[in-house]
C-alpha positions as CSV (number, residue, x, y, z in Angstrom):
1,M,73.1,11.2,45.7
2,K,69.7,9.7,46.4
3,V,68.0,13.1,45.9
4,N,69.7,13.5,42.5
5,R,68.5,10.1,41.4
6,V,64.9,11.0,42.4
7,K,65.0,14.2,40.5
8,R,66.5,12.5,37.4
9,G,63.8,9.8,37.6
10,K,61.0,12.3,37.8
11,G,62.5,14.2,34.8
12,A,62.8,11.1,32.7
13,F,59.2,10.1,33.6
14,I,57.8,13.5,32.5
15,I,59.9,13.5,29.3
16,G,58.5,10.0,28.6
17,I,54.9,11.1,29.0
18,A,55.5,14.2,26.8
19,W,57.1,12.0,24.1
20,K,54.3,9.5,24.1
21,T,51.7,12.3,24.0
22,A,53.5,13.8,21.0
23,V,53.6,10.5,19.2
24,I,49.9,9.9,19.9
25,L,49.0,13.4,18.7
26,C,51.1,12.9,15.5
27,L,49.4,9.5,14.8
28,A,46.0,11.0,15.4
29,S,46.7,13.9,13.2
30,A,48.0,11.7,10.4
31,A,45.0,9.4,10.7
32,A,42.6,12.4,10.5
33,G,44.4,13.7,7.5
34,T,44.4,10.4,5.8
35,Y,40.7,10.0,6.5
36,G,39.9,13.4,5.2
37,Y,42.0,12.9,2.0
38,L,40.3,9.5,1.4
39,A,36.9,11.1,1.9
40,M,37.7,13.8,-0.7
41,H,39.5,11.3,-3.0
42,P,37.8,8.0,-2.7
43,F,40.0,5.6,-4.6
44,P,38.9,6.4,-8.1
45,S,40.9,3.5,-9.4
46,L,39.5,0.9,-7.0
47,M,36.8,-0.9,-9.0
48,P,35.5,2.2,-10.9
49,I,31.8,2.0,-11.8
50,K,31.4,1.5,-15.6
51,H,27.7,0.6,-15.8
52,I,24.6,1.9,-14.1
53,A,21.4,-0.2,-14.9
54,F,17.8,0.4,-14.0
55,Q,14.9,-2.0,-13.9
56,G,11.2,-1.4,-13.5
57,N,11.1,2.3,-14.6
58,R,8.4,3.0,-17.1
59,H,7.7,6.7,-16.5
60,L,11.1,8.0,-15.6
61,T,14.0,7.7,-18.1
62,D,17.4,6.3,-17.1
63,D,18.9,9.7,-17.5
64,E,16.3,11.2,-15.1
65,L,17.0,8.6,-12.5
66,K,20.8,9.1,-12.9
67,A,20.3,12.7,-12.1
68,F,18.9,11.7,-8.7
69,I,21.4,9.1,-7.6
70,G,24.5,11.4,-7.8
71,I,27.0,8.8,-8.8
72,Q,30.0,10.4,-10.6
73,P,31.7,8.7,-13.6
74,G,34.5,6.4,-12.4
75,E,33.5,6.5,-8.8
76,S,34.6,3.5,-6.8
77,L,32.0,0.8,-6.4
78,V,33.4,0.0,-3.0
79,M,32.9,3.6,-1.7
80,V,29.3,4.1,-3.0
81,S,26.7,3.9,-0.2
82,S,23.7,1.9,-1.3
83,T,21.6,3.5,1.4
84,K,22.4,7.0,0.3
85,V,21.7,6.2,-3.3
86,A,18.3,4.8,-2.4
87,Q,17.5,7.8,-0.3
88,R,18.3,10.1,-3.2
89,L,16.1,8.2,-5.5
90,L,13.2,8.2,-3.1
91,Q,13.2,12.0,-3.2
92,S,11.3,11.6,-6.6
93,P,7.5,11.4,-6.1
94,W,7.5,8.8,-8.8
95,V,9.7,6.4,-6.9
96,R,7.9,4.2,-4.3
97,S,10.7,1.8,-3.5
98,V,14.1,1.0,-4.7
99,N,16.6,-1.8,-4.3
100,V,20.3,-1.1,-4.9
101,R,22.6,-4.0,-5.8
102,K,26.3,-3.9,-6.5
103,E,27.5,-6.4,-9.0
104,F,31.3,-6.6,-8.8
105,P,33.5,-5.5,-10.3
106,D,31.9,-2.4,-12.0
107,I,28.0,-2.5,-12.1
108,V,25.3,-0.8,-10.0
109,L,21.9,-2.3,-10.6
110,L,18.8,-0.4,-9.3
111,Q,15.4,-2.0,-9.2
112,V,12.7,0.7,-9.1
113,E,9.0,0.5,-8.3
114,E,7.2,3.5,-9.6
115,A,3.9,5.1,-8.8
116,E,1.1,4.9,-11.4
117,P,-0.8,7.9,-12.7
118,F,-4.3,7.6,-11.4
119,A,-6.0,10.9,-12.3
120,L,-5.3,14.5,-13.4
121,L,-5.7,17.2,-10.8
122,D,-6.8,20.6,-12.0
123,M,-5.5,23.1,-9.4
124,S,-6.3,26.7,-10.4
125,G,-5.8,25.9,-14.1
126,N,-2.6,23.9,-13.7
127,L,-2.7,20.2,-14.4
128,F,-0.9,17.6,-12.3
129,L,-0.6,13.9,-12.5
130,V,-1.6,12.3,-9.1
131,D,-1.5,8.7,-7.8
132,E,-4.4,6.9,-6.2
133,K,-3.7,8.6,-2.9
134,G,-3.7,12.1,-4.4
135,K,0.0,12.6,-4.2
136,L,1.3,15.0,-6.8
137,L,3.6,13.2,-9.3
138,E,4.3,15.8,-12.0
139,E,3.0,19.0,-13.5
140,L,1.9,18.7,-17.1
141,K,3.3,21.5,-19.1
142,D,3.0,20.3,-22.7
143,A,0.0,19.9,-24.9
144,S,-0.1,16.1,-24.7
145,V,-2.5,15.2,-21.9
146,P,-3.3,11.5,-21.2
147,F,-6.9,10.4,-20.9
148,L,-7.6,10.2,-17.2
149,P,-10.4,11.5,-15.0
150,V,-9.8,15.2,-14.1
151,I,-10.4,16.2,-10.5
152,T,-10.9,19.9,-9.9
153,C,-10.1,21.0,-6.4
154,D,-7.4,22.4,-4.1
155,P,-5.8,19.4,-2.4
156,Y,-4.4,21.6,0.4
157,K,-7.7,23.3,1.3
158,E,-10.3,20.7,0.2
159,K,-8.8,17.4,1.4
160,E,-12.2,15.8,2.1
161,G,-13.5,16.6,-1.3
162,L,-10.3,15.2,-2.9
163,A,-10.6,12.0,-0.9
164,E,-14.2,11.5,-2.1
165,A,-13.2,12.2,-5.7
166,L,-10.4,9.6,-5.5
167,A,-12.9,7.0,-4.1
168,L,-15.3,7.8,-7.0
169,T,-12.5,7.7,-9.6
170,K,-11.4,4.2,-8.3
171,L,-14.9,2.9,-8.6
172,M,-15.4,4.3,-12.1
173,M,-12.2,2.6,-13.2
174,E,-13.2,-0.7,-11.6
175,K,-16.6,-0.7,-13.3
176,G,-15.2,0.3,-16.7
177,F,-17.1,3.5,-16.6
178,S,-14.1,5.7,-17.4
179,S,-12.9,3.7,-20.4
180,E,-16.3,4.1,-22.2
181,R,-16.3,7.9,-21.9
182,D,-14.3,10.6,-23.8
183,R,-14.0,13.0,-20.9
184,I,-14.8,12.9,-17.2
185,E,-14.3,15.8,-14.8
186,I,-15.0,15.5,-11.1
187,I,-15.7,18.8,-9.3
188,A,-14.8,18.1,-5.6
189,H,-14.8,21.3,-3.6
190,K,-17.0,19.9,-0.9
191,P,-18.1,16.3,-0.4
192,H,-21.9,17.0,-0.3
193,E,-21.5,19.1,-3.5
194,L,-19.5,16.5,-5.4
195,A,-20.4,16.6,-9.1
196,I,-19.1,15.1,-12.3
197,V,-19.2,16.3,-15.9
198,V,-19.4,13.3,-18.3
199,D,-18.9,14.2,-21.9
200,G,-20.5,17.5,-21.3
201,T,-23.4,16.4,-19.1
202,H,-23.4,17.8,-15.6
203,V,-24.3,15.2,-12.9
204,K,-24.8,16.1,-9.2
205,I,-23.5,13.1,-7.2
206,G,-23.1,14.2,-3.6
207,A,-21.2,12.2,-1.0
208,G,-21.3,8.4,-0.7
209,G,-23.3,5.6,-2.3
210,Y,-21.3,5.9,-5.5
211,E,-21.8,2.4,-6.8
212,E,-25.6,2.7,-6.7
213,K,-25.5,6.2,-8.2
214,L,-23.3,5.1,-11.1
215,E,-25.7,2.3,-11.9
216,R,-28.6,4.8,-12.0
217,L,-26.6,7.1,-14.2
218,I,-25.8,4.3,-16.7
219,R,-29.5,3.4,-17.0
220,L,-30.4,7.1,-17.3
221,E,-27.9,7.7,-20.1
222,E,-29.4,5.0,-22.2
223,D,-33.0,6.4,-21.7
224,I,-31.8,10.0,-22.5
225,K,-30.0,8.8,-25.6
226,N,-33.1,7.0,-26.8
227,M,-35.3,10.1,-26.2
228,V,-32.7,12.4,-27.8
229,L,-33.3,14.7,-24.8
230,P,-31.0,17.7,-24.3
231,V,-30.1,17.8,-20.6
232,D,-29.2,20.7,-18.4
233,Y,-28.2,18.5,-15.5
234,I,-28.9,15.2,-13.7
235,D,-29.3,15.1,-9.9
236,L,-28.5,11.7,-8.2
237,R,-28.1,13.0,-4.7
238,F,-31.4,11.6,-3.5
239,K,-31.7,7.9,-2.6
240,H,-33.5,5.8,-5.2
241,K,-34.4,8.9,-7.2
242,A,-33.0,10.7,-10.2
243,I,-33.9,14.2,-11.3
244,V,-33.3,15.0,-15.0
245,K,-33.6,18.7,-15.9
246,P,-34.0,19.2,-19.6
247,L,-32.6,22.4,-21.3
248,T,-36.3,23.4,-21.8
249,G,-36.5,24.1,-18.1
250,K,-38.9,21.3,-17.2
251,S,-38.0,18.4,-14.8
252,D,-38.7,14.7,-15.2
253,Q,-38.3,12.4,-12.2
């Protein structure tokens, strides 16, 4: 009789474990299924988003920004991830920073800080807007081109030349030099060969000392204008010295 009780006890114990295991597996399966369903169908009726508002954007339109954030019509405000929305917006080279705020019950507000166009980059005949660090913002494909200094170089192969051109561009803007000219092109293949073309006049600049060189150029422009002198090029690469080569082939120093 004792042996039978032991056998029955062991059998009941094994059955109990099997039953509990089956219950746990069923619950886990149900939980996984529920989670998967909710992930695919995230409560569309729970605080659906009705308004998406942007602040701070001047270069990108609201529709262009909406294409980045990936929020679907009627999507639940509760289920939207602010972090993921911000990460999507930051994929645009125009967007420097973004703050995503949910305003219950149905508004998503996005405060955007955009990059500012600093210059035009001429890369093999294709024009791109770039910021002050030389980051490509957008390729210009229409006939409307904003007035900005044009930098001619390959930013991938001529990084040093680009860095010098950006430094010169910044100084020209700070001094008001750019705003008083119709067209400025900076040829920046190599730093020591840096040159600018100002309203058709070729000026050899070289690397460094840009503030002093710009001051010399401004004084020279006035003298050349008064003399009505057709100029082939101006060379400012030598310290405290300017070479003006007239179209006649003679040089004045």
